[in-house]
FIDREN-880476 format. One record per atom (N, C-alpha, C): residue in three letters; x, y, z. Coordinates in steps of 0.001 Angstrom, whole numbers, plus 500000, padded with zeros to 6 digits. Layout:
! FIDREN-880476
ALAXYZ ...
! end
This chain:
! FIDREN-880476
MET743050125627200664 MET744231125740201999 MET743785126016203156 ASN744602124397203748 ASN744711123714204978 ASN745500124393206368 VAL745124125396207231 VAL745801125901208024 VAL745863125469208796 THR746940125051210060 THR747344124076211076 THR747204125477212174 VAL746874125461213646 VAL746989126801214445 VAL747203125617215616 LEU748286126063215887 LEU749499125100217428 LEU748122126268218799 GLN748145125996219851 GLN747474125939221658 GLN748026125237222024 PHE749417126877222951 PHE749927126147224136 PHE748981126842225104 PRO749185125859226265 PRO748528127158227571 PRO748967128308227756 GLY747754129298227738 GLY747719130495227839 GLY748042131657226674 THR747822130395225304 THR747343131211224371 THR746139131818224376 ASN745843132696223382 ASN744427133454223415 ASN743839133717221920 CYS745209133354221328 CYS744677134323219875 CYS744523133551219185 GLU744067132368219396 GLU743981131135218300 GLU742829131056217901 TYR741735131379218460 TYR739997131387217515 TYR740050132853216751 ASP741122133762217142 ASP740632134810216145 ASP741395134371214717 THR742157133842214918 THR743515133147214034 THR742392132033213370 GLN741448130999213721 GLN740715130717213265 GLN739965131529212521 TYR739396132117212877 TYR737867132991212597 TYR738931133328210917 ALA740123134496211161 ALA740139135141210182 ALA740580134426208805 PHE741461133143208979 PHE741512132057208104 PHE740634131349207451 GLU739398131417207947 GLU738487130617207752 GLU737703131645206986 LYS737851133076207733 LYS736713134284206472 LYS737489134723205088 LEU739012133706204832 LEU739472134334203565 LEU739169132056203325 GLY738186131342203795 GLY737858130360203690 GLY738784129041202668 CYS739617129041203778 CYS740177128399204525 CYS739723127112205620 ASN740547125940205307 ASN740213124617206552 ASN741033124727207719 VAL740453125235209321 VAL741857125553209943 VAL741086124238210893 GLU742386123931211473 GLU742878123097212663 GLU743203123504213823 ILE743038123472214975 ILE743882123551216451 ILE744223122633216431 ILE745416122271217400 ILE745984121401217997 ILE746581121348218979 TRP746639120778219730 TRP747237121268221019 TRP749042120578221422 HIS749122122091222318 HIS750925121518222402 HIS751481120355222586 LYS750566119576223746 LYS751354118227223904 LYS750890116752222189 ASP750281117344221499 ASP750822116758220037 ASP752304116554219854 THR752167115394218847 THR753698115326217828 THR754249115880216260 THR752750115446216059 THR752892115709214764 THR752071116713214219 ILE752735117591213253 ILE751497118241212273 ILE750899117559211476 PRO749462117389211076 PRO748514117096209990 PRO749426117376208355 GLU749553115944207811 GLU750040116272206869 GLU749421117248205667 ASN747852116939206007 ASN748004118364204659 ASN747775119921205056 THR749301119794206296 THR749179121420206418 THR749159122545205268 ASP748940123245204830 ASP749669124364203941 ASP750010125569204437 LEU750239125420205894 LEU750285126951206682 LEU749985126614208485 LEU751282126567209013 LEU750959126757210221 LEU751214127711210772 VAL750436127933211942 VAL750195129290212242 VAL750427128758214525 ILE751415130266214606 ILE751630130005216276 ILE751491131242216552 PRO749945130997216948 PRO749503132648217212 PRO749794133287218845 GLY748957134444219003 GLY749596134796219837 GLY749116134913221546 GLY749608135272222385 GLY748947134849224193 GLY750084135093224394 PHE750080134197225910 PHE751592134373226923 PHE751852132879227265 SER752143131995226311 SER752207130039226372 SER753267130195228050 TYR752720129502228391 TYR753171129165229789 TYR753514129970230986 GLY752291131307230386 GLY752092132726231006 GLY753577133288231249 ASP754363133149229958 ASP755832133670229350 ASP756489133719231206 TYR756398132864231386 TYR757182133130232794 TYR758581132745231840 LEU759910132592232848 LEU761096132955232243 LEU760891133868230974 ARG761310133571229478 ARG761356134694228438 ARG759699134585228145 SER759942135474227006 SER758587135093226360 SER758586134177225533 GLY757984132561225533 GLY758905131820224303 GLY759215130642224498 ALA759905131157226072 ALA760904130292225804 ALA760679128820226347 ILE759521128191226951 ILE759138127489226923 ILE758555126778226613 ALA757859127496225322 ALA756834126592224686 ALA757926126247223928 ARG758636126760223727 ARG759818126382222377 ARG760143124411222766 PHE760135123921223999 PHE760692123151224440 PHE759439122702224756 ALA758352122769223605 ALA756764121837223807 ALA757079120407222905 ASN756152119355223107 ASN756276118418222000 ASN756003118722220577 ILE754952119384220110 ILE754792119674219090 ILE756057120441218213 MET757195120963218654 MET757935122249218557 MET758878121390217461 ASP759160119185217546 ASP760534119160217135 ASP760111118919215942 SER758246118594215427 SER757666118195214167 SER757359119797213583 VAL757770121262214181 VAL757853122375213914 VAL758772122639213027 GLN759883122204213894 GLN761522122425213494 GLN761331121398212120 ALA760717119965211680 ALA760782118867210396 ALA760280120080209477 TYR758767120997209788 TYR758009121197208899 TYR758481122165207811 ALA759696122807208757 ALA759767124277208573 ALA761158124562207659 ALA761880123167207904 ALA763313122467207736 ALA762534121905205934 ASN761329121808206086 ASN761296120730204445 ASN760721121671203724 GLY760764123104203980 GLY760152125001203339 GLY758560124438203634 GLY758048123928204726 GLY756465124336205310 GLY756240125900205595 LYS755248126288205047 LYS755337127246205526 LYS754550127980207027 VAL755534128637208184 VAL754945128841209073 VAL754943130932209213 LEU754122130424210123 LEU754122132127210471 LEU753502132101212350 GLY754528132749212471 GLY754333133872214597 GLY753770134614214213 ILE752534134830214883 ILE752164136571215601 ILE752594136248217004 CYS753008137558217038 CYS753259138531218616 CYS754529136997219505 ASN753150136225220471 ASN753887135546221270 ASN754926134536219990 GLY753954134066218941 GLY754306133631218033 GLY755437133418217819 PHE755572134603217561 PHE757234135745216979 PHE757616134584218115 GLN758033135515218894 GLN758861135425220358 GLN759330133243220024 ILE758122132445220562 ILE758116131224219568 ILE759343130837218934 LEU759239131526217885 LEU760269131059216452 LEU761396131872216468 LEU761906132248217610 LEU762943133210217837 LEU763517132948219024 GLU763133131636220216 GLU763215130949220665 GLU763749129482220343 ALA763280128917219332 ALA763357128156218323 ALA764587128549217617 GLY764947129410217186 GLY766096129326216119 GLY765734129042215169 LEU764373129773214968 LEU763843129751213637 LEU763647130859212466 LEU764110131879213305 LEU764060133212213221 LEU765565133344214037 PRO766016134803213113 PRO767392134957213817 PRO766681136376215242 GLY768052137048215961 GLY766912138138216821 GLY766529137523218349 ALA766626138513219509 ALA765683137850220026 ALA764735139233220827 MET763899138804221356 MET762804139738221979 MET762915140309223611 LYS762748142268223612 LYS763199141972224252 LYS762094142889225745 ARG762444143474226508 ARG761345144455226993 ARG760820145610226174 ASN759707145854225950 ASN759594147178224916 ASN760607147730226753 ASP761525149046225778 ASP761748150021226540 ASP761027150855227471 SER759466151310227183 SER759261151969228050 SER758446150869229290 LEU758632149694229428 LEU758271149153230666 LEU757111148523230847 HIS756374148952229288 HIS754623149319229831 HIS754217148236228602 PHE753185147761228600 PHE752212146221227788 PHE752123148154226524 ILE752329147416225254 ILE751106148581224531 ILE749857147810223824 SER748937148446224136 SER748361147935223411 SER747460148881222568 LYS747373148902221047 LYS746519149900220405 LYS746566150038219241 TYR745858150006218181 TYR745951150187216427 TYR747813150822216201 ASN748638150278215196 ASN749420151579215105 ASN750419150247213369 HIS750460151942212472 HIS750566151807211101 HIS751910151165211268 LEU751739150503210312 LEU753413149263210082 LEU753407149932208386 LYS755147149932208530 LYS755059149829206696 LYS755648148920205880 VAL755834148935204686 VAL755852147393204463 VAL757250147538203745 ILE758505146968204229 ILE760047146676203895 ILE759828145965202001 ASN759706145110202860 ASN759582144040201470 ASN758963142943201419 ASN757973142795200391 ASN756784142091198874 ASN758132140908198514 ASN758549140391199044 ASN759295139455197595 ASN758642138728198671 ASN758144138083198738 ASN757714136822200307 ASN756381136500200280 THR755924135002199901 THR754535134884200159 THR754243135447201487 PHE753967135650202259 PHE753397136872203144 PHE752376137972202512 LEU753717138694202552 LEU752725139845201748 LEU753298140378200010 SER752805139463199492 SER752969139250198140 SER751662140029197543 GLU750929140719198926 GLU748673140956198170 GLU749514142525198308 LEU750649142661198780 LEU750752144349199274 LEU751748144657198682 ASN752245146162198177 ASN753639147316197690 ASN754257147317198853 ASN755598147825198400 ASN756330147987199134 ASN755955149811199746 ASP755872149767200150 ASP756655151353200794 ASP754393151298201216 ASP753637149721201630 ASP752028150400201185 ASP751747150549203263 ILE751165150807203020 ILE750695151562204956 ILE750117150157205280 VAL749650150122206252 VAL748668148996206689 VAL748602149484208899 ASN746900149757208958 ASN747130150061209894 ASN746589148764211176 ILE747329148466212360 ILE747321146820212967 ILE747202146782214426 PRO746696146271215283 PRO746964146449216504 PRO748151145616216851 VAL748669146162217943 VAL749537145304218755 VAL749209145690219880 ALA749064144351220577 ALA749807144090222399 ALA750640143612222648 HIS750921143630223458 HIS752780143659224068 HIS753327144001224327 HIS754088143572226202 HIS755084143383226764 HIS756445143399225864 ASP756765142606225621 ASP758378142070225108 ASP758148142377223241 GLY757810142991223431 GLY758019143661221808 GLY759348143871221271 ASN760264144265221853 ASN761565145272221945 ASN762422144200221020 TYR762517144234219358 TYR762705143081218651 TYR764663144012218732 TYR765415142844219159 TYR766909143247219169 TYR767802141847218159 ILE768596142346217865 ILE769799141653216978 ILE771260142850216577 CYS772240141352216780 CYS773628142751216332 CYS773715142984214746 GLU774733144038215095 GLU774543144708213797 GLU775388144038212244 ASP775696142467212710 ASP776155142207211576 ASP774771140970211107 GLY774118141010211923 GLY772838140503211561 GLY771876140970211386 LEU771909142400211402 LEU771138143462211116 LEU771488143778208882 LYS772167143964209350 LYS772736143899207666 LYS772320142625207273 GLU772721141203207798 GLU772187140649206645 GLU771271140390206774 LEU770149140228207692 LEU768710140397207453 LEU768177141350206060 GLU769080143041206177 GLU769046144072205320 GLU769247143474203555 GLU770145142462203489 GLU770662142286202934 GLU770010141398201801 ASN769483140109202612 ASN767986139294202050 ASN766955139850202200 GLU766478141022201913 GLU765581141079201883 GLU764270140581202942 GLN764937140269204612 GLN764364139976205692 GLN763257140799206332 ILE763728141557206334 ILE762608143166206943 ILE761841142746206338 LEU760280142636206921 LEU758858142811206145 LEU758214144215206242 LEU758327144046207883 LEU757948145250208358 LEU758629145965208970 LYS758203147568208849 LYS758401148641210600 LYS757984149441210853 TYR757764149894212213 TYR756652150072212566 TYR757619151844212204 CYS755540152771211997 CYS755622153981210902 CYS754292154582211971 ASN754303156004211028 ASN753124156693211671 ASN752100156999210576 GLU750975157979209955 GLU750130157065209847 GLU750597158086208048 ASP751655158978208038 ASP752432159405206526 ASP753007158623207189 GLY753382157750207213 GLY754509156396206550 GLY756186156411206991 ASN755913157877207850 ASN757154157845208845 ASN757632157103209640 VAL759097156020209027 VAL759662155086210084 VAL759700155790211494 GLN759430155330212773 GLN758942155768213807 GLN759151154876215258 ASN760262155111216306 ASN760085153606217102 ASN758507153711218071 LEU758528152272218953 LEU757331152103218711 LEU757450151526220809 ASN758589150562220510 ASN758934149985222138 ASN760149149680221543 GLY761440150054220862 GLY762847150261221009 GLY763421149350219763 SER763059148214219223 SER763183147568218085 SER764320147912217446 VAL765479147707216988 VAL766198147576215984 VAL765630148447215138 SER766265149288214727 SER765703149923213226 SER764531149382213364 ASN763468149732214368 ASN761811149798214232 ASN761394148716213302 ILE761744147537213629 ILE761753145912212722 ILE760609145609213889 ALA759088145837212620 ALA757822145609213613 ALA757972143642213196 GLY758517143201211765 GLY758502141584211180 GLY759648141360210562 ILE759890140376210958 ILE760662139809209705 ILE760681137905209316 CYS761248137724208292 CYS760978135948207911 CYS762857135658207743 ASN762547134523206975 ASN764268133622207522 ASN765060133599205861 LYS765644133063205580 LYS766486133513204636 LYS765717132424203163 GLU765366131620204346 GLU764599130328202890 GLU763016131565202337 LYS762856132717203223 LYS761460132875203236 LYS760092131514203186 ASN760225131435204271 ASN758873130192204385 ASN758673130615206148 VAL759548131315206784 VAL759221131063207878 VAL759122132600208196 PHE758245133224208988 PHE757596134835209404 PHE757042135187210242 GLY757861135708211242 GLY756944136403212452 GLY757475137623212049 LEU755849137919213434 LEU755941139451213321 LEU754943139795214535 MET754959140852215396 MET754625141803216597 MET752987141832216467 PRO752789142706215465 PRO751408143056215320 PRO750445141899214908 HIS749029142010215016 HIS748172140825215152 HIS746945141335213968 PRO747599140645212610 PRO746507140571211389 PRO745344140209211607 GLU745336138672212096 GLU743907138099212972 GLU743346138864213507 ARG743075140669214274 ARG742628141052214798 ARG742090141966213762 ALA742336142469212550 ALA742168143045211169 ALA741455142963210349 MET740337142046210831 MET739300141644209521 MET738431142432209071 GLU737807143147210526 GLU736655143687210063 GLU736551145066209729 GLU736026145991209156 GLU735852147650208891 GLU734837147736210745 LEU734081146245210474 LEU733015146799211595 LEU734052147427212884 LEU735150146835213292 LEU736022146054214291 LEU737322147438214289 GLY737069148253213234 GLY737860148935213109 GLY738581148787212197 CYS738960147622211756 CYS740134147949210701 CYS740387146893209546 SER740392146632208561 SER740458145126207334 SER742019145094206606 ASP742874145563207229 ASP744247145692206522 ASP744736144410206623 GLY744526143892207783 GLY745491141981207881 GLY744797141275206591 VAL743563141690205761 VAL743632141168205252 VAL744262140250204225 ALA744320141682203764 ALA745172142143202168 ALA746949140797203181 MET747526141119204318 MET748322140302205011 MET748392139024203984 LEU746950138310204954 LEU746994136814205554 LEU746203136462203929 LYS746024137136203412 LYS745689136445201848 LYS746697136348200806 GLY747768137223201233 GLY748926136209200068 GLY749597135149200887 PHE748910133866201478 PHE749476132587201750 PHE748532132106200975 LEU747158132350200772 LEU745994131067199786 LEU746487131648198486 LYS747840131534197833 LYS748397131416196297 LYS748862130368196522 
! end
């Protein structure tokens, strides 16, 4: 499997992402934001976490206009699989590839810790290795992770099984982490080829480092 990872000024998770997918046996190539084309053999395109362009304006608002993003739009429109993690999720929202928007955390503080997530819908490539209601423990690290969508938009997400993950406690009870509408931690588009989540599965690949729950999440793309 060939994985392409984007790199912007301020990105800080591209090498973690590269390590995670290489650990799963994938070929990984990192490409710069000023490139205009995505490698033709790309099976999965990942927009990693970090602070693209310093998070000036809104998070992801400048990256949305990077040279490479025209190719990202075309790749997604043609059914290519795209995964946005943290800042990558924010960029996908700004680019209109996923519905909704991100606001500052309710606490107005940066949140950095392991946090449990409940699998809400596994009827998609990303979470196909997991079962609905499974609980995983995945690191979060964000300041602007408060996902917002209007009531009609939320209803549409629910009807189309686009809500993938919700924040919860270790017993699986859904709980608020940052103010996100309906405690949403991750979603996908209607076509189920574009995925975004605020937690970092690429940082949960080794028991030695605290947890390996990210392995089952990312392995879904290997099918």
